[in-house]
N, C-alpha and C positions, 0 to 999 in steps of 0.2 A: 499323054504322056509325057512321064517327067524328066525334068533336067539331070544331068549329072550332078550337078550341087544337092538338088533335092533328092534323089538316090543317097548320096552319103550321109544327107542327115537323118532319113530315117535309119540307115544302117548303123550309124550313130546312137540314136533314141533306144533303137532296139536294142544293141550291147549295154545300154546303162540299165535299162530294164531289166534285164538278164540277168544281170552281175546284182543286181538287187539297192535296195534304197543306201546302205551304208557306204556302198561302191560310189554310188554316183555323188554321193553328197558328203560325206564324213571322211575318207580314204583321201590321204594324202599323195601324188607322184602320179605320174603318166596311169593313167587307167588302164586298168588290163582286166583281166579272168581270174587273175591271183592277187586274193587281200591277206595281210599276215596282220594280226592284233596283239600288238605289243601293250603289255600291262607293265605301266612304271610305278616301282614302288619305291619309297622312303622320300615321298618328293616332300622337302623343308616349308614349301608355302605354294600359293596359288598364285604368287607376283611371277611375271615375267610367263616366259615359253619353254614347254618340253623340245628339245631338237632330237628326233631318232634319225639316223646316218644309213645309208643303207651301201654297203659293198659288195662286188661281184665274188666268187670266190676264187683270189688272188692275190696273196701273199705279200704281193710289189705294191699293189694298189692301198690294200687296208691304210688307214690314217695318212697317206700321204696326199699333197695336197692336191687338188682337181682327182683323186682317186675315187670318190663315190660315186654311185650310181647319181643319188640327190640328198636332198637333205629334208625331212618333211616335218614341220613346224606344229605345235596346237597349245592352247593357252594351259598354261600349269593348272593343276590340281592338287592341293596340300593329300598327303598320303598315298594315292593312287591316281595317275592319269592313265586313260587310256588311249593308245594311238592307232588307229588304223591306218595300212601303208598300203600299196598297190607292189608288187613284186613282179618281173616282166612275166615269169613262166616260173612254174615251182623247179626246183634247183636247190643248191647251196649260195647261202650268202653271210654275211657278218654283219654286227647292225653295231655302231659305238652310240650311244644317248647319252644326254647333259642337259642339265635343268640350267639355260640360259635366264637369269633369275631378273637383270637389268633388259634382258630382249633386246640385246645390241646386235642378237644375230652372229656373234663370236666367243667361242670358249674362251671365258675369262682364266689368266694365272696370274699369281702373285709374284713377286718381285725376283724372286728366287725360282721362278718357272715352274711353281707346284699348282695342282689345280686349284682354282679361286670359286667353282662352283661344282657343284654334283655332277657326277659322272658314271656311267657303267657300261657294260657290255653283253651282248647274246653270252647265253649259259653261267653268266656269272662269275666269272675266272678271278682269281685272287687278284687284285692289284697292287697290295702292299709295298712290293721291290719294284714297282714300274708296272710298265705296261705289258697286257696279257702277250702270251707267245698263240700266233695266229690262229695255230690250229685248235686253241682252245674257246674259240669264238665260233668258230663256222658253226651255221646254224643249217640244217637239212627245212626246206618248205617242201613239205612233199605234195599237199595240196592246197585249194585255198578255205580259207576260213579258220586256218590252223590259231593258236594263242602263243605266246611265248611271254616268260614274266621277267624283267631287269631292275634290278635291286640300284638304286642310286648310293653311291658314296660321298659322303662330302670330308675334304681334309681338314 
């Protein structure tokens, strides 16, 4: 007869096997049955990390301190970096991405407050005049395995 701990371990192993190797080993975030692949384009160098921040469909939490579900980080690859993230379930989310070139886990700004590292948002809205409107960054994740592309902008 299996103990409760052994049964829980078996369920976790079965979930990881069912979700596939990418979900079990290569995705960031709390494991779930829903994965989203984020292709980050225009990465200037392989130095540092690519940070993908996942937000719920709540404009009050978007870009707010402690407003995200989590930040997933992977090593940067010049050109294109693919990031697999777990999302809690199918639904609407928003993504903010930046190239943490110095790997200090913060988004660096110049003395004028302008971005000092590459950044981008889901749906690639224009950012020339400031932060995008929340409605422009909302991204529907209908099922697991979908992918989206975000282009980084450097100032």
